[in-house]
N, C-alpha and C positions, 0 to 999 in steps of 0.2 A: 725284766729278765731277758737276756739274749739267748735265743734258742740255738741249738746246734744245727749245723748245715744238714740239709736233706730231711729234716723232720718236719711234720706238719703239726702246727700248734692247734690246740682245741680248747674252746672255752664252753663250759656248761653253765647256763643260768638256771637256777632251780626255783626261783620265786615267781609266782604268777598270781595275780589277783582274780577273785571270782568276778565273772562278767554279770551282765544284767539278767541272764536267764540260766537255768540249771544246765550244767555241762559246758558252760562257756567260761573261758578264762582270757584275761588280757595281760599283756606284758609290754613294756616299753624298752627297747634296746637302743643304745646310742653307740654308733660305730666310732672308734677312735680316729679313723682316717678314711679317705675316699677309696673306692675299689668295689669289687664284686664280693659280697659276703654271702656265705651259705649258712642257713640256719636249719638245725634239726630239732624237731619237737618230739619228745618222748612223752606220750600221753599218759603213761602209767596204766593203761589198759593192756593187759598181758605184756608182751614185750614189743608192742608195736611202736613204731616211730615214723615220722614223716619228715623228709628232707625238702625244704622249700627250694624253689628255683633261686638261683643267685639274685641277691638284692643289690642293686646298683646304688652305691652311696656316692654322692657328689660333694665337692668342696662347697662350703658356704659362699654364696655370691656367684657361683658358677652358673652358666646357662643350663637350664633344665634340658634333659634329653628330648628328642623328638617323640611325639606320641606314637605308640605302637599300633599296628593294624589290629582291627577288632579280633580276628582269630588268635593272634599272639597274646593280646590282653586277656582273652578268654582262657587260653592255656595257662597263663600265670594265675588267673583267678581260680581255676580248677584246683590248683595246688593250694593257694593261699586260703581259700574258703573251706578246705578240708574235703573236697569231693574225692580226692584220692584215698581217703580213709575207707570209703565204701564201694567206690567204682574203679574199675580198671579201664584206662585209656592208654594204649601203647605209645602214644606220642608224649606221655608224661611219666608213667610209672610202669615201664616194661617188665621190671622184675617182680612186681607184686602179684601174689596169687590169693590174697585174703580180701574178700569183698562181700558186702551184704547186698549191694545193689547190682543191677545188670552191668555187663561189660559195655562200654560205650564206643570202643574202637570201631570205626566204619559204619556206625549207626547213623541214620538220618531220620529226623522227626519233622513234621510240619512246624515251621518256625513260629507260627502264631500259638499253636498248642504248647510247644516247648516253652515259650515265653510265659504263657499263663501258668503252666505247671511249676516253673522255677519261682514265680511270684507267689504261688500258693499250692504247695505240693498236696494239700488235702483234697484237691479236685480229682485226683486219680484214685481209682478203687485200690484198696490194699490187697496185695497178692500174697502177703506173708504175715504170719502172726508175730514174727520176731523183728522184722525190719520195716521201718516207716521212714520215708524221706523227711528230714527235718526242714522246717521253714527257716531259711537263712536270712530272711529279711533283706533280700537283695534289692539294690536300687536299679532303676531301669537301664542305665548304662552298663551295669554289671551283667544284667540278664541278656542284653543285646550281645555283649562280648562272649558270654558263655554259649549262647545259641550259635554264634558264628563259629566258635571253636568246635563244638560238638558236631555241627553239620558240615564242617569243612572237609573236603576230600583229603585223605591221608597222603602226605608227601613221601615218595619213595626214598628221598635222601636222608630222612631222619632215622 
């Protein structure tokens, strides 16, 4: 179908398979062409939705893009792993005001402790009867990138 000039097309994918754990879902998306694609996930929990950072799709056989610096990789993981669902960080989700966890904008934590906590959130005492940080089964490179993002000084230009 050819869309009219000036309109923004929208595609909604409604099927997702159950993941390995309760509350986890997986989906495979195949982009029809190279470019930056934006994906919005509607969780079905109230009217909440999460828009992921643009996903760069490259042509088959193209050179892969250069590796991102750790803080930027962490910023993207903060969205991709669903941290934005419970935490506010103004470098990612400035308009959100719903959160179960603490705001992380401008917060600094000892890197070793934060890394241990992200690897196993159960090490921290529970502060609330309703919200508990889930174990995301993060890999060491993901943890390092998230620590770099959370502990990075906020840029005035963003």
